[in-house]
C-alpha atoms as one frame of an Amber mdcrd trajectory, in Angstrom:
protein
  17.191  -9.173  43.498  15.472  -5.772  43.416  15.206  -4.239  39.966  17.103
  -0.962  39.560  14.844   2.010  38.768  15.405   5.522  37.462  14.876   6.803
  41.002  17.582   4.460  42.333  20.096   5.767  39.799  19.130   9.386  40.463
  19.497   8.948  44.227  22.849   7.160  43.962  24.349   9.830  41.703  22.621
  12.806  43.332  20.903  13.950  40.148  17.259  14.299  39.142  15.190  11.515
  37.610  14.748  13.755  34.575  18.529  13.990  34.143  18.845  10.208  34.335
  16.125   9.751  31.722  17.768  12.259  29.374  21.155  10.588  29.762  19.758
   7.131  29.000  17.993   8.463  25.898  21.033  10.443  24.662  19.157  13.742
  24.784  21.799  16.486  24.320  20.683  18.751  27.173  23.197  17.472  29.710
  26.969  17.396  29.748  28.869  14.554  28.120  30.535  13.803  31.469  27.187
  13.414  33.253  25.726  11.333  30.439  28.625   8.868  30.483  28.564   8.671
  34.291  24.854   7.811  34.325  25.037   5.345  31.431  27.985   3.502  32.968
  26.255   3.293  36.349  23.032   2.040  34.733  24.982  -0.626  32.855  26.820
  -1.659  36.032  23.482  -2.072  37.846  21.901  -3.956  34.900  19.210  -1.309
  34.556  16.370  -2.250  32.209  13.583   0.195  31.284  10.028  -0.539  32.367
   8.351  -0.684  28.964   4.844  -0.945  30.402   5.375   2.224  32.416   6.778
   3.986  29.370   3.729   2.964  27.403   1.317   4.316  30.020   3.174   7.596
  30.412   4.011   8.319  26.785   1.279   6.304  25.079   4.069   4.638  23.168
   5.453   1.166  23.705   8.922   1.873  22.236   8.373  -1.370  20.309   8.394
  -1.914  16.547   6.594  -4.731  14.763   8.647  -6.401  12.027   7.047  -8.682
   9.432   9.239 -10.744   7.116   7.912 -13.146   4.470  10.385 -15.991   4.910
  12.621 -16.887   7.833  14.845 -19.100   5.656  15.897 -16.210   3.432  19.377
 -15.110   4.516  18.835 -11.636   3.075  16.001 -11.014   5.527  18.188 -12.179
   8.387  20.667  -9.479   7.352  17.859  -6.914   7.240  16.716  -7.978  10.717
  20.217  -7.526  12.072  20.297  -3.963  10.763  16.838  -3.234  12.165  17.665
  -4.585  15.607  20.936  -2.674  15.927  19.417   0.622  14.828  16.288   0.189
  16.947  18.293  -0.695  20.053  20.500   2.355  19.605  17.358   4.501  19.943
  15.908   2.560  22.870  13.389   0.549  20.846  12.623  -3.155  20.949  11.532
  -5.173  17.927   8.845  -7.846  17.766   9.666 -10.074  14.793   6.942 -12.060
  13.051   6.854 -14.200   9.906   4.059 -14.186   7.340   5.281 -17.348   5.572
   4.256 -15.661   2.299   0.598 -15.758   3.461  -1.820 -12.859   3.014  -4.083
 -14.133   5.806  -1.178 -14.510   8.229  -0.073 -10.987   7.396  -3.560  -9.626
   8.162  -3.644 -11.527  11.473  -0.242 -10.149  12.499  -1.282  -6.570  11.727
  -4.507  -7.024  13.716  -2.725  -8.659  16.650  -0.004  -6.036  17.007  -2.224
  -3.018  16.352  -3.708  -3.264  19.842  -1.016  -1.114  21.420   1.767  -3.691
  21.469   3.806  -1.693  18.960   4.158   1.866  17.685   4.677   1.117  13.993
   5.619  -1.534  11.443   8.628  -2.432   9.326   7.699  -5.026   6.722   8.310
  -6.759   3.418   5.109  -7.799   1.653   4.189 -11.485   1.374   3.976 -13.183
  -2.010   0.229 -13.847  -1.650  -0.453 -10.204  -0.846   1.382  -9.055  -3.968
  -0.448 -11.632  -6.080  -3.853 -10.732  -4.581  -3.267  -7.003  -4.885  -5.085
  -6.518  -1.584  -3.386  -3.952   0.644  -6.213  -2.593   2.817  -4.702  -4.045
   6.007  -1.703  -1.775   5.435  -3.667   1.339   4.530  -5.959   0.792   7.541
  -2.926   0.483   9.814  -1.600   3.849   8.660  -5.058   5.426   8.938  -5.397
   4.248  12.555  -2.074   5.752  13.595   0.420   2.931  13.083   2.990   4.157
  10.538   4.580   1.683   8.153   7.956   1.589   6.450   8.207  -1.070   3.752
  11.515  -2.592   2.694  12.603  -4.748  -0.264   9.119  -5.880  -1.342   6.889
  -2.823  -1.492   3.610  -1.634  -3.006   2.933   1.579  -4.881  -0.679   1.322
  -3.654   0.253   2.085  -0.032   1.250   5.612   0.973   4.217   5.044   3.238
   7.999   5.298   3.256   9.810   2.614   1.288  13.429   1.435   1.416  14.483
  -0.603  -1.600  17.398  -1.451  -3.819  17.401  -0.155  -7.383  16.588  -3.610
  -8.752  15.991  -2.404 -12.291  19.349  -0.704 -12.775  21.170  -3.349 -10.734
  19.914  -5.985 -13.166  20.868  -3.847 -16.170  24.342  -3.405 -14.682  24.634
  -7.179 -14.248  23.920  -7.635 -17.963  26.582  -5.064 -18.845  29.046  -6.795
 -16.535  28.523 -10.112 -18.337  28.809  -8.425 -21.736  32.203  -7.061 -20.694
  33.134 -10.661 -19.860  32.429 -11.530 -23.495  28.925 -12.961 -23.053  26.460
 -12.497 -25.919  23.693 -15.007 -25.160  22.662 -14.118 -21.641  19.752 -15.989
 -20.079  17.419 -14.694 -17.373  16.205 -17.069 -14.646  13.597 -16.029 -12.092
  11.067 -17.828  -9.873   9.873 -14.407  -8.612   7.657 -13.291 -11.506   4.735
 -12.017  -9.396   6.870 -10.048  -6.932   7.790  -6.396  -7.374  11.475  -7.255
  -7.129  11.131  -9.959  -9.788   9.328  -7.631 -12.190  11.918  -4.896 -11.762
  14.815  -7.306 -12.262  13.263  -8.575 -15.489  12.753  -5.010 -16.732  16.384
  -4.339 -15.861  17.494  -7.417 -17.793  15.653  -6.149 -20.876  17.110  -2.671
 -20.384  20.620  -4.133 -20.118  20.189  -6.088 -23.345  18.972  -2.963 -25.141
  21.849  -0.866 -23.804  24.297  -3.429 -25.166  22.533  -3.915 -28.524  21.589
  -7.504 -27.766  18.237  -8.982 -28.849  15.660 -10.265 -26.370  15.344 -13.990
 -27.117  12.284 -15.559 -25.406  14.078 -18.910 -25.447  16.594 -17.486 -22.981
  13.993 -16.331 -20.444  12.699 -18.477 -17.570  10.327 -16.199 -15.650   7.897
 -18.072 -13.367   6.337 -18.152  -9.906   7.791 -21.543  -9.007   8.142 -21.613
  -5.185   9.662 -25.098  -4.906  13.417 -25.154  -5.384  13.148 -28.899  -6.103
  11.526 -27.979  -9.418  14.295 -25.615 -10.490  16.262 -28.243 -12.428  13.307
 -29.090 -14.672  12.513 -25.398 -15.067  16.048 -24.400 -16.103  17.224 -27.382
 -18.169  15.679 -26.213 -21.499  18.033 -23.207 -21.508  20.983 -25.417 -22.385
  19.432 -26.233 -25.761  20.137 -22.647 -26.866  23.918 -22.198 -26.515  23.874
 -19.726 -23.644  27.111 -18.223 -22.340  25.765 -16.197 -19.404  23.004 -16.373
 -16.795  21.463 -13.756 -14.532  19.366 -15.254 -11.744  17.083 -13.396  -9.358
  17.926 -15.660  -6.416  20.760 -17.882  -5.240  18.926 -21.210  -5.310  18.043
 -21.007  -8.995  21.592 -19.861  -9.810  23.053 -22.888  -8.023  20.663 -25.174
  -9.874  21.743 -23.597 -13.167  25.427 -24.154 -12.358  24.800 -27.774 -11.370
  23.023 -28.510 -14.652  25.721 -26.714 -16.641  28.450 -28.849 -15.106  26.419
 -31.993 -15.806  26.203 -30.934 -19.468  29.960 -30.388 -19.694  30.103 -26.604
 -19.359  33.117 -25.143 -17.602  32.301 -22.274 -15.231  33.239 -19.501 -15.833
  35.121 -20.338 -19.057  32.047 -21.507 -21.009  29.287 -20.037 -18.872  29.331
 -17.031 -16.531  26.697 -16.879 -13.782  25.624 -13.963 -11.614  22.859 -13.900
  -9.003  20.998 -11.455  -6.822  21.488 -11.792  -3.056  24.846 -12.286  -1.428
  24.195 -14.947   1.153  25.710 -18.066   2.639  24.914 -20.226  -0.405  26.822
 -17.923  -2.744  29.923 -17.868  -0.567  30.009 -21.636  -0.120  29.016 -22.898
  -3.566  31.491 -24.472  -5.983  32.454 -22.416  -7.821  31.690 -19.532  -5.510
  28.913 -17.389  -6.939  29.311 -13.819  -8.196  26.441 -11.768  -6.764  24.611
  -8.472  -6.807  24.897  -7.491  -3.145  21.815  -5.693  -1.806  23.347  -4.798
   1.576  20.509  -6.097   3.726  21.909  -4.847   7.021  22.131  -1.296   5.683
  18.588  -1.558   4.325  17.324  -2.670   7.744  19.104   0.131   9.566  17.835
   2.795   7.152  14.267   1.462   7.401  14.377   1.435  11.207  15.798   4.961
  11.355  13.109   6.206   8.979  10.306   4.737  11.119  11.793   6.010  14.384
  12.114   9.505  12.898   8.406   9.321  12.044   7.479   8.088  15.524   9.518
  10.786  17.240   8.161  13.517  14.953  11.475  14.300  13.291   9.874  13.544
   9.912   6.620  14.936   8.540   3.988  12.265   9.243   2.179  13.019   5.973
   5.242  13.144   3.754   6.525   9.880   2.270   9.620   9.005   0.272  11.271
   6.062  -1.423  14.968   5.637  -0.645  17.325   3.459  -2.656  20.126   1.376
  -1.183  23.056   1.158  -3.581  24.071  -2.269  -4.848  27.405  -3.557  -6.025
  28.669  -6.686  -7.716  30.689  -9.019  -5.503  32.953 -10.854  -7.922  33.733
 -14.491  -7.171  34.529 -17.560  -9.244  31.388 -17.965 -11.381  32.417 -15.088
 -13.656  35.682 -14.517 -15.503
């Protein structure tokens, strides 16, 4: 079957190729009636743009490279969904890659895609990159004309736009929420010590304690870089020697491990122990009891990040001006808190 082209659509509807192109890109120089007519006809004929031709003509591929650290993290799947929807609405494709928390893999991806395959990058930094403190592959990318928007895990050492949640204040708010539940000995559990998000959540925990006139007890803090969830039980078990009545966890897996151990030790949740976790994924909704969470709204974060990059690519934003935008969080109350 012959592929439908812009010329075919223009000829069939007795309009110019330029008018067809403007209609398909939602450029507001033509009437709404004409735009809808052309878009409906293109959809009926299964029109697909020739991305190679677009690249040659405009020196842009209309493709965005996306780098996520971990494909098993439900939050990043939510972010990807937001990116894809927003990108598609502007006529962009996404090329999704996974660094698997590896600095070297991240460098290889940047090198591979910076050959003209994509116009810019949306990315969350790998764990190894944050630990190494080596960000030259990002700064080089920007220098050579491939703009970057970072989301969730970001670096202050790279001049680019950043879309993040206010992890510090979200963590402080979680402490205050547990205090209102009657908790006075609130533990902090995190396997994300070396990551920017982990550091901010710990600072927020300390801020929340201070705001509520509670002391910081080192015995109630588990702050490590443990990547293996199978080790969480051994990591968390010592907390129960210190009569805790609340837990804030920086990820779902460690929160679920904490609840499992609590039940084994005879704690009733939430009567004896209230638990709240960052991330609002599948595990939280299907645990027993269901887990109260700080929702980071991954899909919104992805959409905002994609829009920010596209605005840069299409010159709607100053290429040399960068900003950090915060996505608001909220607490999704379930059964692990009173």
